[in-house]
C-alpha positions in Angstrom: 255.6 89.7 124.5 252.5 88.2 125.9 249.7 89.4 123.6 248.8 88.0 120.1 249.4 91.3 118.5 253.1 91.2 119.4 253.6 87.6 118.4 252.9 86.9 114.7 251.6 83.8 113.2 254.4 81.9 111.3 253.7 79.7 108.3 256.7 77.5 107.1 256.1 75.7 103.8 258.8 73.1 103.3 259.0 71.3 100.0 260.9 68.1 99.4 263.9 67.8 97.0 263.4 71.2 95.3 266.5 72.7 93.8 267.1 76.6 94.0 266.7 77.2 90.2 263.5 75.5 89.5 261.0 78.2 90.4 259.4 80.7 88.1 261.3 83.7 89.4 264.6 81.9 88.6 263.5 80.2 85.4 260.6 81.6 83.5 259.5 78.3 81.9 258.5 77.0 85.4 254.9 78.2 86.3 254.8 79.2 89.9 252.8 82.5 90.2 252.0 82.1 93.8 255.6 81.6 94.9 256.7 84.3 92.7 254.3 86.6 94.4 255.8 85.6 97.8 259.2 86.4 96.3 258.0 89.9 95.3 256.6 90.5 98.8 259.6 89.3 100.7 263.3 88.4 100.5 264.8 85.7 98.4 268.1 84.3 99.6 269.8 83.3 96.5 272.9 81.5 98.0 271.0 79.5 100.5 272.1 75.9 101.1 270.9 72.9 103.1 273.3 71.5 105.8 272.9 68.0 104.5 271.7 66.7 101.2 269.3 64.2 102.8 265.9 64.5 104.3 266.5 63.6 107.9 269.9 65.2 108.8 268.8 68.4 107.0 265.5 68.8 108.9 267.2 67.8 112.1 269.8 70.5 111.6 267.0 73.1 110.9 264.9 72.1 113.9 267.9 72.2 116.3 270.0 75.1 114.9 273.0 72.8 114.9 275.1 71.1 112.3 274.2 67.5 111.7 277.5 66.1 113.3 276.8 68.0 116.5 273.6 66.0 117.0 274.8 62.9 115.4 272.2 62.7 112.7 274.2 62.2 109.5 271.9 60.0 107.4 268.3 59.0 107.1 268.6 56.0 109.5 269.3 58.1 112.7 266.8 59.6 115.0 266.5 63.1 116.3 268.0 63.0 119.8 265.3 63.1 122.5 267.4 65.5 124.7 267.9 68.1 121.9 266.1 71.4 122.1 263.9 72.3 119.1 262.3 75.6 118.0 259.0 74.0 118.3 259.5 73.5 122.1 260.5 77.1 122.4 257.4 78.3 120.5 255.1 76.1 122.6 256.5 77.4 125.8 255.5 81.0 125.0 251.9 80.0 124.1 252.0 79.2 120.4 249.8 76.6 118.8 252.5 74.5 117.0 251.3 72.4 114.1 253.6 70.0 112.0 251.8 68.6 109.1 253.2 66.1 106.6 256.8 64.7 106.3 258.4 65.6 109.7 261.3 62.9 109.6 262.3 63.1 113.2 262.1 59.2 113.6 262.1 58.1 110.0 263.5 54.7 110.4 260.6 53.5 112.6 258.2 53.8 109.6 255.3 54.0 112.0 253.4 57.3 112.1 250.0 56.1 113.5 246.6 56.3 111.9 246.2 60.0 113.0 249.7 61.0 112.5 250.0 62.0 116.2 252.4 59.7 117.8 253.3 60.8 121.3 256.9 61.5 120.4 255.9 64.4 118.3 254.3 66.1 121.4 257.7 65.7 123.0 259.5 67.4 120.2 257.3 70.5 120.7 254.2 70.1 118.6 250.8 70.7 119.9 249.0 69.8 116.7 251.0 67.0 115.0 249.8 65.3 111.8 252.7 63.4 110.5 252.5 61.5 107.3 254.8 59.0 105.5 257.4 60.2 103.1 256.7 59.8 99.4 258.7 56.6 99.2 257.7 55.1 102.6 254.0 55.8 101.7 254.2 52.8 99.4 256.0 50.4 101.7 254.2 47.4 103.0 255.0 46.2 106.5 254.2 42.8 108.1 254.1 42.2 111.9 255.2 39.1 113.8 251.7 37.7 113.2 252.1 38.1 109.5 249.5 40.8 109.5 249.8 43.7 107.2 250.6 47.0 109.1 249.6 50.4 107.7 252.5 52.9 108.2 250.5 56.0 108.6 247.5 58.3 108.0 248.0 58.4 104.2 248.0 54.7 103.9 244.8 54.6 105.9 243.3 57.2 103.6 244.3 55.0 100.5 243.1 51.8 102.0 239.7 53.4 102.9 239.4 54.5 99.3 240.4 51.2 97.7 243.6 52.6 96.3 246.4 51.2 98.6 247.3 47.9 97.0 247.4 49.4 93.4 249.5 52.4 94.7 252.0 50.0 96.3 252.2 47.8 93.2 252.8 50.8 91.1 255.8 52.0 93.2 257.2 48.5 93.3 257.4 48.5 89.6 258.9 51.9 89.5 261.7 50.8 91.9 262.7 48.2 89.3 263.3 51.0 86.7 266.3 53.3 86.3 266.4 56.6 88.1 265.3 58.5 85.0 262.1 56.5 84.5 259.0 58.7 84.5 255.3 58.2 84.0 252.1 60.0 85.3 250.7 59.1 88.6 247.9 56.4 88.8 246.1 58.5 91.3 243.7 61.3 90.8 245.0 64.7 91.9 242.9 64.8 94.9 244.4 61.5 96.2 248.0 62.3 95.8 249.8 62.7 99.1 250.5 66.4 98.6 246.7 67.0 98.3 246.2 65.0 101.4 248.8 67.2 103.3 247.4 70.4 101.7 243.9 69.7 103.0 245.0 69.0 106.5 247.1 72.2 106.6 244.1 74.2 105.4 242.0 72.6 108.1 244.5 73.7 110.8 244.7 77.2 109.6 240.9 77.5 109.4 240.4 76.1 112.8 243.4 77.5 114.8 242.3 79.5 117.8 242.5 83.3 117.5 243.3 83.5 121.2 246.9 82.4 120.7 249.4 82.8 117.8 250.1 79.8 115.6 253.1 78.3 113.9 252.4 75.8 111.2 255.0 73.9 109.2 253.5 72.3 106.1 255.9 69.6 104.8 254.9 68.6 101.2 256.3 65.5 99.7 257.1 66.8 96.1 259.0 67.2 93.8 260.8 64.2 95.3 261.1 61.3 93.1 259.6 59.0 91.7 258.8 61.1 88.7 255.0 60.7 88.7 253.3 64.0 88.2 249.5 64.3 87.8 248.4 64.2 84.1 246.8 67.7 84.1 250.0 69.5 85.2 252.3 67.2 83.0 250.2 68.3 80.0 250.9 71.9 80.9 254.5 71.4 79.7 253.8 69.6 76.5 256.6 70.4 74.0 258.7 72.3 76.5 262.4 71.9 76.3 264.2 72.5 79.5 267.7 74.0 80.2 270.4 71.3 79.5 272.0 69.6 82.4 275.6 69.9 83.4 277.5 67.3 81.4 278.8 64.2 83.0 282.7 64.3 83.5 284.6 61.6 85.3 288.1 63.3 85.5 288.9 64.3 89.0 285.9 62.5 90.5 286.1 59.9 93.4 285.3 56.4 92.4 282.0 56.4 94.3 280.7 59.3 92.2 281.8 57.5 89.0 279.9 54.4 90.1 276.8 56.5 91.0 277.0 58.2 87.5 277.0 54.8 85.8 274.0 53.5 87.9 272.0 56.8 87.4 272.4 57.7 83.8 273.7 54.7 81.7 271.5 54.5 78.6 269.6 57.6 79.4 268.6 59.7 76.4 268.1 63.4 76.2 264.4 62.8 75.6 264.1 60.7 78.8 266.0 63.3 80.7 263.7 66.1 79.4 260.7 63.9 80.5 262.0 63.8 84.0 262.2 67.6 84.1 258.7 67.8 82.7 257.4 65.7 85.6 259.6 67.7 88.1 258.2 71.1 87.0 254.7 69.7 86.8 254.8 68.6 90.5 256.2 72.1 91.3 253.4 73.8 89.6 250.9 71.6 91.5 252.6 72.5 94.7 252.5 76.3 93.8 248.7 76.0 93.7 248.7 74.7 97.2 250.8 77.7 98.2 248.3 80.0 96.8 245.5 78.0 98.6 247.3 78.2 102.0 247.8 82.0 101.5 244.1 82.3 100.6 243.1 80.5 103.9 245.1 83.1 105.9 243.5 85.9 104.0 240.1 84.6 104.8 241.0 84.8 108.5 242.1 88.4 107.9 245.4 87.5 109.4 247.6 88.4 106.3 249.0 91.5 108.1 250.1 89.4 111.1 251.5 86.2 109.4 255.0 85.7 108.4 255.5 83.1 105.5 258.8 81.2 104.9 259.2 79.0 102.0 262.2 76.5 101.6 263.2 73.0 100.6 265.0 70.4 102.8 267.6 69.9 99.9 267.9 70.0 96.1 267.9 67.5 93.3 270.6 66.7 90.8 268.1 66.3 88.0 270.7 65.0 85.6 273.6 67.2 86.4 276.8 65.4 86.3 274.9 62.3 85.2 273.2 62.1 88.6 269.9 62.1 90.1 268.5 62.6 93.7 270.7 64.1 96.3 273.5 62.7 98.7 276.2 64.7 97.0 277.6 68.1 97.6 277.3 69.6 94.2 275.2 72.7 93.7 272.1 71.0 92.4 271.8 69.0 95.6 272.8 71.5 98.3 271.3 74.8 97.0 267.8 75.4 98.1 265.2 78.1 97.6 264.5 80.3 100.6 262.0 83.0 100.6 260.8 85.0 103.8 257.8 87.3 103.4 257.1 89.4 106.4 254.1 91.8 105.9 255.5 94.3 108.5 258.8 94.7 106.6 257.6 96.2 103.2 260.6 98.2 102.5 262.5 95.0 101.4 259.8 93.4 99.5 261.0 91.9 96.2 264.8 92.1 97.1 267.4 89.4 96.6 270.1 88.7 99.1 273.3 86.8 98.1 274.6 86.3 101.7 275.9 82.8 102.7 272.7 81.5 104.3 272.2 78.0 105.6 268.9 76.2 106.7 270.4 76.0 110.1 269.8 79.7 110.3 266.0 79.2 110.5 266.1 78.0 114.2 267.1 81.5 115.6 265.3 83.3 112.7 262.0 81.7 113.7 262.6 82.3 117.3 263.4 86.0 116.8 260.4 86.4 114.7 258.3 85.2 117.6 260.0 87.5 120.0 261.8 84.8 121.9 265.2 85.7 123.3 267.3 83.4 125.3 270.5 81.3 125.4 271.4 80.7 121.8 275.1 80.4 122.2 275.3 76.7 121.6 273.9 76.8 118.1 275.5 77.0 114.6 272.5 79.1 113.1 272.5 82.8 112.9 269.3 84.8 112.7 268.3 86.2 109.3 265.8 88.6 110.9 268.2 91.5 111.1 268.5 91.2 107.2 264.7 91.3 107.0 264.7 94.5 109.1 267.5 96.0 107.2 269.7 96.1 110.4 272.5 93.6 109.4 275.9 95.2 108.7 278.7 93.3 107.0 278.6 89.7 105.9 276.1 87.3 107.4 278.5 84.3 107.4 281.9 83.7 105.9 281.2 80.0 105.0 278.5 77.3 104.7 278.8 73.8 105.8 277.2 70.5 105.0 277.7 66.8 105.8 276.2 63.4 104.9 277.7 60.5 106.5 281.4 61.1 106.2 281.2 63.4 103.1 281.7 67.1 104.1 281.5 70.4 102.3 282.6 73.9 103.1 281.5 76.6 100.8 282.5 80.3 100.6 281.6 82.9 98.1 284.3 81.7 95.7 285.4 78.3 96.7 283.8 74.9 97.6 285.8 72.1 99.1 284.3 68.6 99.2 286.0 66.0 101.3 285.0 62.5 100.3 286.2 60.6 103.3 289.1 58.3 102.2 288.4 59.0 98.5 290.1 62.4 98.2 288.8 65.9 97.7 287.4 68.2 95.2 287.9 72.0 95.0 285.9 74.2 92.7 286.1 77.9 91.9 282.4 78.7 91.9 282.9 82.1 90.4 285.0 80.9 87.4 283.3 77.4 87.1 279.7 77.6 88.5 279.1 74.1 86.8 281.9 72.5 89.0 283.6 70.7 86.1 287.2 71.4 87.0 288.6 70.0 90.2 291.4 72.3 91.3 292.5 70.4 94.4 296.1 69.9 93.0 296.4 73.5 91.7 295.2 75.6 94.7 297.0 74.1 97.6 296.8 77.1 99.8 293.0 77.3 99.4 292.8 73.5 100.1 294.8 74.0 103.2 292.8 76.9 104.6 289.4 75.2 104.0 290.7 71.9 105.4 291.7 73.7 108.5 288.3 75.1 108.7 286.8 71.7 108.4 289.0 70.4 111.2 287.9 73.3 113.4 284.2 72.4 112.8 284.7 68.7 113.7 
């Protein structure tokens, strides 16, 4: 496996906080023609979940192939372990150019990404061409050093500063933070100045300039449709008068107290009109991202590499979007843990346009990417299982019997039928997903045998 012909290029497009059911192939009202085309060319994994409904642990799990608790990354304040192997390192060792562009999140709590987004630590993690940007929220944070001088957090703030936009942008986000989670209004920035456009242009540059002497891997980590709800006006106007699907109603019976408090904080005084406006901004941001997906594919086509480039599209976690009276993530309900996952391999045309309902997790991308690249080795100490046999039509039997996720001390185990959520010292929830896909009826006191077996499974994973 030494020649470029035998090792494909790999493009991983990772969106931020996109739930599984808000793409055009799942909900016709959402305009995503380019992502729909990827789905028609590849496999859509309809039951994919993240391994943590939070940015940092989810991405850490995906990059390591291990569940969050095994690498001690359970929330956004913890760093990726320096001694943990990544798939980027493995790719680099066999000659890949390895680009990581946008929100990488391996050392988020530092809030220091450098003017060029190429801090030395990113080379350690395996990138040859890092361009790390701030996250959407951290891009509006203002830092002061010991000398009371203002520090810019990363390349996007440098860009805004150079264009005279930074202070206005920071002030806008400060005002938004004072508002309830369901507040929405269009971005004060022009389309070309939004952080997703900034990331998209950098990704296009890498694809255009990558050497043809070696295969390349490029992860493009966009920042939307993460809150705040601030779509560009042109895309917002595309959804004028659109009424979106109603959210799952808020129910407090059987809920732990921390969820009830969160419901109160998130949706008190929210009207149906305000909720529909949030969804309008959400899908508008998705449509703008879809155009960037089309642009990235176009850049590959211009290099005449479409027959040798595998494309993966996913999201780090979902978004509650008003379901159960909640927004954002950090909970184990379907809106937050279910994610889109599409893999399009131009050499596997037999399976184009198929949907696969196996129990797939983002942790599975670690061995999947390595197998795509023809890398074999010692993978016994990981939790991920390669999806490539499914892509090649070789998998027999079920992929996995359960899915697992954790955020801080909250844990989830999910099977085809049941989901058990363990809320630390605040009890458990059990849902029959086949009979109650909206997760309204907690069966923890009615299905003791199921609770026992799933609790045993959680204990085995600990």
